N, C-alpha and C positions, 0 to 999 in steps of 0.2 A: 367652907364652900369648896366644891370640887374645882380642880384646875382644868381649864378648857384646853384640850390638846388635840392636834391633828397629826396624822402619820403620812410621811412621804416615802414610798418604796415598800413593796410587800414581797421582797425576796426572802432568802433564808433567815436573815436577821430581822427584817421588818415585819414578817408575818408573826414571829414570836413576840416581838415588842407589841404588836397589835393585840395579841391575845391578852397580855397584861393590861393594856390600856382599857380594854373592854371589861375585864373582870375586877380590876382594882378600883375600889370606891373613891380613891383619892382623885380620880380623873374622869372627865366628861369628854367623850370623843366627839369632835366637831366635823371631822372630815378625813378622807383617805384618798391619797393621790397614787395612781398606778401608771406605769409606762406601757403595759400591754393592753391593746385594744380589747382583747377578749375578757379582761377583768372589769372594764368600765361598766358601771351600773350594778355590779354585784354587791351584795350586802357585806359590810365589814365583818360580821360574824362568820360568814361563809369563807371569806379570805383568810380568817384566822383559824379556820377549821374547828369552829365552835358550833355547838348545836343551839345557837341563839340568833335572833333577828334584832339588829340594833337600830334599823331605820336609817343608817348612814350608808349611802350608796357611793361606791368608788367613782372617782372622776380622773380625767387626765388633763384637767385645766387647773393650773397652779393658782390662777386668779380666784377661782372658787374657794380654794383653801384659804387664801389670804382674806377674802371678803367675809368669811365666817368669823374672823377676828379671834383666833385662838390665843391663849396666853403663851403657848409654847408649841413648837413643831418638833416631832421626832423625825430626823432626817436620816433615812436608811437607803436612799437611792444609791446605785452604783457610782462610786467616785473614782475607782482605780483606772478605768479606761475613759472616763469623761471628766477629768479634774476641773477643766475650765467651766463646764456647764454646772457642775456641783458647786463650785465657788460662786458663780453668778446667782444660783438659786439661794444660797445661804445669805449672800449680801442683800438680795431683794427681800428676804424674810426679815432680816434685822432692820433694814430701813423702814419696813412696814410696822415696826414696833413689836415683832414677834420673837420671843426667845427661841433658841435652837439648841437641842441636844441631838447627838447622833453618832453614827459610825463613820461618816465621811463628810467632806474630804479629809482623809487622815492627816494630811500635813498641817491642819489647823489645830491638832491636839496640843502641839507645842511648836509653833512655827518659827520662833526666833533662832536665827542662825541656819535655818533649813530652807526657807524661801526668802524672796527679796523683801526688803523693808517696805518698798512701795506697795506691794501686794498686801502686806500685813496692815499698813496704814489705811488702805481702802476698806478692809474689813472692820477695823477699829472705828473708822469714821461712820460706816453704816450703823454700827452698834450704838455709837453716841447719838446719831441722828434719830434712831428709833428707841433709844433708852432701853436697849435689849442686850442680852448676854448669850454667849455661845460656848458650848462645851462638847468637844468631840472625844470619844473614848472607845474602848473595846476591851479585848483580852490581850492581844500582842500585835502591835503596840496597844497598851491599855493597862489594866490593873496588874498584869504579870510583870510589866516592864516599868511600872512606877509605884503604885500603891503598896504592893507586897514587898518588893525589895527595900523600899524606904522604911516600912514598918520594922523589918529586921535590922536595917542599918542603924535605926535609932537606939539599938541596944549595944552597939559595938563601940569599943574604945579605939580601935584602929581598923582601917579597911584598905586593902591593896587592890582588890578587884571585885566587881559584881558581874556575874554572868547570868543571863536569863535564857531559857531554852524552851522551844516547843519541839516535842518528839511525838510524831503522830503518823498513823496510817490513814491516808485520805481515800482509800478505795471506796468507801461508802459516801464520800462527799459528792453531792449531786449538783453542784454549781459548775456547769460546763465552761462558762466564761472564765472563772477563776482557774479551773483545772487546766484548760487548754491555752487560752489566750494570755493569762497572767503568769502561770507557773510553768507552762511549756511541757506538761506531760504528754507523751505520745509524739513529741518532736524527735528529729534526728539528734544524736549526741553532737553537741557543739552548736546547734541551732537555738540560739538564746532568745527567749521572748523579751518584751520590753522591760520586765521587772529586773532582768539580769544584765541589761545594758549598762555600760560604765556609769557609775554614780547613782543608779536608780535605787539599789538596795540601801545605800547610804542615806539617800533622801527619804525613803519610805520609813526606815527605822531610826533615822537621825532624830526624829521627834522624841522617841523614847530615850535614846542615849543622851540627848541634850537636856531633857527634863530630869533624868537621874543625876546628871552632872550638876545641874542647878541645885537640886536637893542636897547633894553632897558638898556643894560649895567649891567645886573644882572647875577648871576651864579645859574643855576638850580642844586640843590643837588641830586634830585631824580625824576624819572618819574614813576608814578603808573597808572594803568588802571583797569577798571572794565566793565562788560557787563551784560545786562539784556535781556532776550528773552521773547516774548509774543506769545502764541499759537493762531492759527486760530480757531475761534468759529465754523466754518463749512468749507466744501470744497468750494473753489472759484478759478477762473481762473485769471491769470496774463499773461503778454506778453510772458513769457518764459515757461508757462505750468500751471499745476494745483497745488495749495497749499492745501494739505489735512488737514482736521480737526485735531487739536491737534499738528500740526507741526509748526515750526517757521514762523510767519507772520509779526512780528515787532521786532526791535532790538534798544536798546539804549546803546551806549557805551561812556565812559568818559576816557580821558587821562589828567592827571594833572601834571604840572611841579611845583615841590615844591622848595621854597626858604625859608630857615630857618624854614622848617616844614609847611609853608603856601602854599596853592595852588594859585600861582601867575599867571600862564598861564594855561588855561584850554581849551581843545578841546572837544566838545560834539557833538555826532551824534545821531539823532533820525530818524530812517528809518522805514516807515510803508509800507505795501502793500494794506492797506485799511485805509481811513481817519478816520473811527470810532474806530480804535484800540487804546487803551491806551490814552483816552482823557486827562488824568492827566499829560501826558508828554507835553512838549512845542509844540505849534502849529505854523505852518508857517504863514508868513505875507501875502502870496497870496495862492490861491487854488493850491494844488499840491506840492508846495515846495518853500523854500527860504533859504537864508543864513543870519546869524546874527553876528554882532560884538558888544560885550558889554564891555565897559571900566568902571570900578569903580574907581573913582578918583575925581580930581578937575580940570576941569569939568568932569562929567560922561557922557557917551554916550550909546545909543542903536541905531545901524544902521542896518536896514534890507535891504538885497540885493535880488531883485526879478527879476531874468533873464527871459526874454520872447523872442519868436521868431515868425516870420511870417510863419515859415516852420515846427514848431513842438511845443511840450509842454515844461514844465519846465525842464524835464530831457534832452531833446534835446538842449535847450538853455544853460544849464549848460555845457554840453560837447562842444558846439559851443564856449562858452567863454574860455574854456581851450585851444581849438585849436587856437583861435585868440590871446590869450596871448603868446602862443608858437611861432606862425608864425611871429607876429609883433616884437618879440625879435630878429629875425635873424640878421638885420643890426647891432645892438649893439653887439651881440655875435661875429660876424665876425670881428668887429673892436676891440674887447676886448683883453687884455693881455692873454697869454696862461694859461690854468688851469681851475679848477672848479670855475665857476662864480655863484653868487647868487643875489637875489634881493637887498642885502645890498651893493653890489659893482658895479652893472650895472647902467647905467644912468636911470633916471626916464622914463619909457615908457609912451608915450603920445598919441599913436595911429597915429603917423605921417605916412602919406601915405595911411591911411585907408579911407579917405574921398571918398564917391561916391555920385553923385547927386541922389536925391530921385526919 
């Protein structure tokens, strides 16, 4: 029997998740929630950019989504700039007996040691009340910062450091909120958006660092972060607008999990809007962008992950990977014990059900 699933949020990740929910025979779409008034009433097939009519019309009423009694909700609404609202949505869904998988709020992917115990307990109580489970994941934080490094680590006799990296050109990324409000591109140098305020990077990527630490069986004593900004040498255009000369056009940030004073788990992001900026920073393994996992140990590893797609560039492919990771986890999350579930306690995802003839 197909799993009854609803989607909340039809942005970059949500629209790609919606496409799979419509096309994958494992799922029966019961509803779609949207934030934009212009999308209300539009068919789910249109929102997924598919040439199909599903008969499921988008709504901006969360109660309608809950009333349809789906087995699971895919939650892809923006959580970066509305964490309290996203948290309240998730708790309400869990209390209603609806399992949740999604991309936000990111701090729930591994919240222990990252957010307050009182907040965690409220989510756990909601899950127990509704006998429902929650799994938040993505790419980074996500499978690049947990699943893949842990798979390599399982072959090592000793490990002194794990470093995960995103090295990408975001010129084609068309999410204005993320580009301007979250990452601060186009800002004056030194004008730091909220993501780069003290402790915010450590909180955002602390979930990945602490989950890796738990998998390795080590205790992180401290998480520290740093950021560098690089100015545009001239005016130039990107997907979301014009980057003025002298404003932020490239960013490098680092989050380090310290064990006995040593950086044992490191997350590094290098994000450019032009490939010629800061050539001294790490370069991607494919044109446009890639991810990297480096393990220093016995044996040591360097693994480059180069997502591609027939339908878009490296940025599109990375978002598609996040959507696939989320949607393919639905059956395991529905079957899981109530509460916050993580990569460490869910079964190994294998892509079961994803095969399609070429």
